[in-house]
C-alpha positions in Angstrom: 44.2 -61.9 9.3 41.0 -61.7 9.7 41.6 -58.1 11.5 43.7 -57.4 8.3 41.1 -58.3 5.9 38.2 -56.5 7.7 40.1 -53.9 7.9 40.8 -53.6 4.3 37.6 -54.0 3.4 36.4 -50.8 5.4 39.1 -49.0 3.9 37.4 -49.1 0.2 34.6 -48.0 1.8 36.6 -44.6 0.6 35.9 -45.5 -3.0 32.6 -46.9 -2.3 30.2 -45.2 -4.3 31.3 -46.1 -8.1 28.9 -48.4 -8.9 26.0 -45.8 -8.2 26.3 -44.5 -11.1 25.0 -47.3 -13.2 21.8 -47.4 -11.5 21.1 -43.9 -13.5 22.5 -45.3 -16.9 19.3 -45.2 -18.2 18.6 -41.5 -18.4 22.9 -40.9 -19.3 23.2 -39.8 -23.3 25.4 -42.9 -24.8 26.4 -44.3 -21.9 28.5 -46.8 -23.6 30.7 -43.9 -23.4 29.8 -41.7 -20.8 29.5 -44.5 -17.9 33.5 -46.0 -18.8 35.0 -43.0 -18.3 33.4 -41.6 -15.6 33.7 -44.0 -13.7 37.4 -45.2 -14.2 38.5 -40.7 -13.8 36.0 -40.6 -11.3 37.7 -43.8 -8.6 41.1 -42.2 -10.2 40.2 -38.8 -8.3 39.8 -40.5 -5.3 42.2 -42.3 -4.7 44.5 -39.8 -5.7 43.2 -37.9 -3.2 42.3 -40.2 -0.8 46.3 -41.2 -0.6 47.2 -38.0 -1.1 45.1 -36.8 2.7 47.0 -39.8 4.3 50.1 -39.2 3.3 49.5 -35.9 4.5 48.6 -37.2 7.6 51.7 -39.7 7.9 54.2 -36.8 7.4 52.7 -34.3 9.5 52.1 -36.5 12.6 53.6 -40.0 14.6 52.3 -43.1 14.3 51.6 -43.2 17.8 49.7 -39.7 17.6 47.5 -41.6 14.6 46.6 -44.3 16.5 44.9 -42.3 19.7 43.3 -39.5 17.2 39.2 -40.3 16.8 39.8 -37.9 13.8 43.8 -37.9 12.6 42.9 -35.4 9.3 41.3 -32.8 12.3 44.2 -33.3 14.0 46.8 -33.1 11.6 45.3 -30.1 10.4 45.4 -28.2 13.7 48.8 -28.9 13.7 49.4 -27.5 10.8 47.1 -24.0 10.8 45.9 -24.3 14.7 42.5 -24.1 15.6 41.4 -23.1 11.7 42.8 -26.2 10.5 40.0 -28.5 12.3 37.0 -26.2 11.2 38.1 -26.4 7.5 38.6 -30.3 7.4 34.8 -30.5 8.8 33.9 -28.3 6.4 35.3 -29.9 4.0 33.6 -32.9 5.4 30.0 -32.4 5.9 30.2 -31.1 1.9 31.7 -34.2 0.7 28.6 -36.5 2.7 26.3 -34.0 1.7 27.9 -35.0 -2.4 27.8 -38.2 -1.1 24.3 -38.6 -0.1 22.8 -36.9 -3.2 24.3 -39.1 -5.5 23.2 -42.1 -3.4 20.1 -41.6 -2.0 19.3 -40.1 -6.1 20.5 -43.6 -7.5 19.1 -45.9 -4.7 15.7 -45.3 -5.6 16.4 -46.1 -9.3 16.5 -49.5 -7.9 13.1 -49.9 -6.5 11.6 -47.9 -9.5 13.2 -50.3 -11.7 11.9 -53.8 -10.2 8.1 -51.9 -9.5 8.6 -51.5 -13.6 9.5 -55.1 -14.0 6.3 -56.3 -12.1 8.4 -57.3 -9.0 7.5 -54.7 -6.6 3.9 -52.4 -6.0 3.4 -50.8 -9.3 3.2 -47.1 -7.8 6.8 -47.6 -6.7 8.0 -47.7 -10.9 5.5 -44.5 -11.4 7.4 -41.5 -12.4 6.7 -38.0 -11.0 4.5 -35.7 -13.7 6.3 -32.7 -12.5 10.0 -33.6 -11.4 9.7 -36.6 -14.0 12.2 -38.9 -10.9 11.0 -41.7 -9.2 9.2 -39.8 -6.6 7.9 -42.3 -4.0 10.6 -45.0 -4.9 12.7 -41.9 -3.1 10.3 -41.5 -0.4 9.9 -44.9 1.0 14.1 -45.3 0.8 13.9 -42.2 3.1 11.7 -43.4 5.1 13.7 -46.7 5.4 16.6 -44.9 6.1 15.3 -43.1 9.2 13.8 -46.1 10.3 17.5 -47.5 10.3 19.0 -45.1 12.0 16.4 -44.9 14.7 16.6 -48.5 15.0 20.8 -49.3 13.8 22.3 -47.4 16.4 25.9 -46.1 15.8 27.6 -45.4 12.5 29.9 -47.7 13.5 27.4 -51.1 13.5 24.9 -49.1 10.2 28.4 -49.3 8.5 29.5 -52.7 9.3 25.6 -53.9 8.3 26.3 -52.3 5.0 29.5 -53.4 4.1 28.3 -57.5 4.3 25.1 -56.7 2.1 27.2 -54.9 -0.5 30.0 -57.0 -1.6 27.7 -59.8 -1.3 25.8 -57.6 -4.3 28.7 -56.8 -5.9 30.0 -60.6 -6.8 26.4 -61.8 -7.4 26.2 -58.5 -10.3 29.5 -59.7 -11.8 28.9 -63.6 -11.8 26.1 -62.6 -14.1 27.8 -61.8 -16.9 28.7 -65.1 -17.2 25.0 -66.0 -16.8 23.7 -63.9 -19.8 27.0 -64.4 -22.1 25.7 -68.1 -22.2 22.2 -67.3 -22.0 21.9 -64.5 -24.8 25.3 -64.6 -26.6 23.5 -63.0 -30.0 22.6 -60.0 -27.8 24.5 -56.5 -28.7 26.6 -55.9 -25.8 27.8 -51.9 -25.7 30.5 -52.6 -23.3 33.4 -54.6 -23.5 35.3 -56.6 -20.0 38.7 -56.8 -21.0 40.2 -59.6 -20.1 37.0 -61.8 -19.9 37.2 -64.2 -18.1 40.1 -63.8 -15.7 38.9 -60.5 -15.4 35.3 -61.0 -13.7 36.6 -64.2 -12.2 39.6 -62.6 -10.6 36.9 -60.4 -9.0 34.6 -62.6 -7.8 36.9 -64.9 -5.8 38.5 -61.5 -4.7 35.0 -60.3 -3.5 34.1 -63.5 -2.4 37.9 -64.0 0.1 36.1 -60.2 1.5 33.0 -61.6 1.5 34.4 -64.7 4.3 36.7 -62.8 6.5 34.0 -60.5 7.0 31.6 -62.5 8.0 33.8 -63.9 10.3 35.4 -61.3 11.9 31.6 -59.4 12.7 29.1 -62.3 12.6 25.9 -60.7 14.4 25.9 -57.9 11.5 27.0 -59.9 8.8 24.3 -62.1 10.2 21.9 -59.4 10.4 22.2 -58.4 7.1 21.5 -61.9 5.5 18.8 -62.3 7.0 17.3 -59.1 5.5 18.6 -60.0 1.8 16.9 -63.7 2.7 13.7 -61.5 3.8 13.3 -59.8 0.3 13.1 -63.9 -1.5 9.2 -64.5 -0.2 8.9 -61.1 -1.3 10.1 -61.5 -4.7 8.4 -65.5 -5.2 5.0 -63.9 -4.4 5.5 -60.9 -6.8 6.8 -62.9 -9.3 3.8 -66.0 -9.0 1.7 -62.5 -9.2 3.2 -61.2 -12.6 2.4 -64.4 -14.2 -1.1 -65.0 -13.0 -1.6 -61.9 -14.9 0.6 -62.0 -17.8 2.2 -59.1 -17.9 
């Protein structure tokens, strides 16, 4: 069961990225309409493509070959199209990774930008570039940290395992805030409707908690590492919060 849940979390990585769109919602026209459509259509399209590719691989190759193949998609393409199949799959993977990196980089930089703008991080990170109108410094710092992780973290599998636990922890925490804000600010205008509230968000939180539990147990070292990195942010937040209260900003 532990192995199955760990594999399930890893498979969910294929659908990851939907959360990045929410980070740039401030810069989107009519986000209350655009974001739900983009999220539903985007995840649906990825599901069709992902399941279709896996169905094609299963049809082209026996299970024993898939199990022993480092890149089953390339192996299936080679069986169907020869050497040119490997080239086509490799080109497709490069394009896909570049597109994914572009979205992740541009959206990820908005997180420290927003935190700094609220006064909980260095003020310079919350400034916008005068020409490009982007959080330039936040993007640069994000790039430096990414390079450091690649140099220190080692193989992609280790970095992937480190990210999985941290990501799902924040997914669970973010989903739980809906209950907090609905109780704390009941009269605030809400452009988004949560269908099936409170059952749907509660079900998501429970599912994320189960996935986190199995992920933590099955990959203890990387999960502890991710948790330590997250906890290191608490004293930083408290220091800036105290500084913010003292200055009254």
